[in-house]
C-alpha positions as CSV (number, residue, x, y, z in Angstrom):
1,M,38.5,69.0,4.5
2,V,36.5,67.7,7.6
3,R,39.9,67.4,9.4
4,W,41.4,70.6,8.0
5,M,38.4,73.0,9.2
6,A,38.2,71.5,12.7
7,E,41.8,72.1,13.1
8,S,42.0,75.9,11.7
9,A,39.1,76.9,13.5
10,K,39.8,79.4,16.3
11,G,37.5,81.4,19.1
12,P,33.5,80.8,18.3
13,D,34.3,78.9,14.8
14,R,35.1,76.2,17.3
15,N,32.1,75.2,18.4
16,P,30.2,72.3,16.9
17,D,27.2,74.1,15.6
18,V,29.5,76.5,13.8
19,L,31.6,73.7,12.2
20,A,29.0,71.6,10.7
21,H,27.2,74.8,9.8
22,N,30.3,75.8,7.4
23,M,30.9,72.0,6.3
24,L,26.8,72.2,4.7
25,F,27.9,75.3,3.4
26,M,30.8,73.9,1.8
27,A,28.8,70.9,0.5
28,L,26.4,73.0,-0.9
29,A,28.4,75.5,-2.7
30,G,30.1,72.5,-4.2
31,V,27.0,70.8,-5.8
32,H,25.1,74.0,-6.5
33,T,28.2,75.0,-9.0
34,S,28.5,71.7,-10.4
35,S,24.8,71.2,-11.0
36,A,24.7,75.1,-12.8
37,E,27.6,74.1,-14.8
38,A,25.9,71.4,-15.9
39,T,22.3,73.1,-17.0
40,H,24.0,75.6,-18.6
41,V,26.1,73.2,-21.0
42,L,22.8,71.6,-21.6
43,L,20.8,74.4,-22.1
44,D,23.0,77.2,-23.5
45,P,24.0,75.4,-26.8
46,C,19.7,75.6,-27.5
47,A,19.7,79.5,-26.8
48,R,22.6,79.5,-29.0
49,S,21.5,77.4,-32.2
50,E,24.1,78.7,-34.5
51,F,27.3,77.3,-32.6
52,M,24.7,73.6,-32.9
53,T,25.7,72.5,-36.2
54,P,29.9,72.9,-36.0
55,L,30.1,71.4,-32.8
56,R,27.9,68.5,-33.8
57,D,30.3,68.4,-36.9
58,E,33.2,67.7,-34.7
59,I,31.8,65.7,-32.4
60,E,30.5,63.4,-35.2
61,S,33.5,63.2,-37.2
62,T,35.8,62.7,-34.1
63,V,33.7,60.0,-32.8
64,H,33.6,58.1,-36.4
65,E,37.5,58.5,-36.4
66,L,38.4,57.3,-32.8
67,G,35.1,56.4,-31.0
68,W,33.8,57.4,-27.8
69,S,37.5,57.5,-25.5
70,L,39.0,59.7,-23.8
71,S,41.5,60.6,-26.7
72,S,38.6,61.6,-28.5
73,I,37.1,63.7,-26.3
74,N,40.3,65.2,-25.8
75,R,40.4,66.3,-29.6
76,L,36.9,68.1,-29.5
77,K,38.6,71.4,-29.4
78,R,35.9,73.2,-30.6
79,L,33.5,71.7,-28.1
80,D,35.7,72.9,-25.0
81,S,36.3,76.5,-26.3
82,F,32.6,76.2,-26.5
83,M,32.2,75.1,-22.8
84,K,34.9,77.3,-21.5
85,E,32.9,80.2,-23.1
86,L,29.8,79.4,-21.4
87,Q,31.8,79.1,-18.3
88,R,33.3,82.8,-18.3
89,L,29.8,84.1,-19.3
90,N,28.1,82.3,-16.3
91,Q,30.4,82.4,-13.6
92,A,29.1,80.7,-10.3
93,V,30.0,83.5,-8.0
94,V,29.2,82.5,-4.3
95,S,28.7,86.0,-2.2
96,M,28.8,85.8,1.5
97,S,28.5,89.5,3.1
98,I,28.6,87.2,6.7
99,P,31.0,86.1,8.1
100,F,31.0,81.9,8.4
101,A,31.4,82.8,12.6
102,N,28.9,85.0,12.8
103,R,26.2,82.3,11.0
104,H,23.5,80.5,13.0
105,I,22.2,77.6,12.6
């Protein structure tokens, strides 16, 4: 990605300070969305306690049958649907009103 950003930069975007700022922004955006997703996955079920019993039952029966493995995780359809719905409800949106080239460090 760093190479792509450096090679595709034009005009003032080729300034090393601007490139460094853009790369830092991309790294932080990636960390922020991942940590926000992990937070929602951990905290939202607590706020929606009515879903805990069905999710727990699905996990316990699947783990009892298959143990902890990739194939058992792939069979957790209810948990997968629940997590997808959380993602839909808590969309991570990166809002940028100022183009990268106009930002200063």
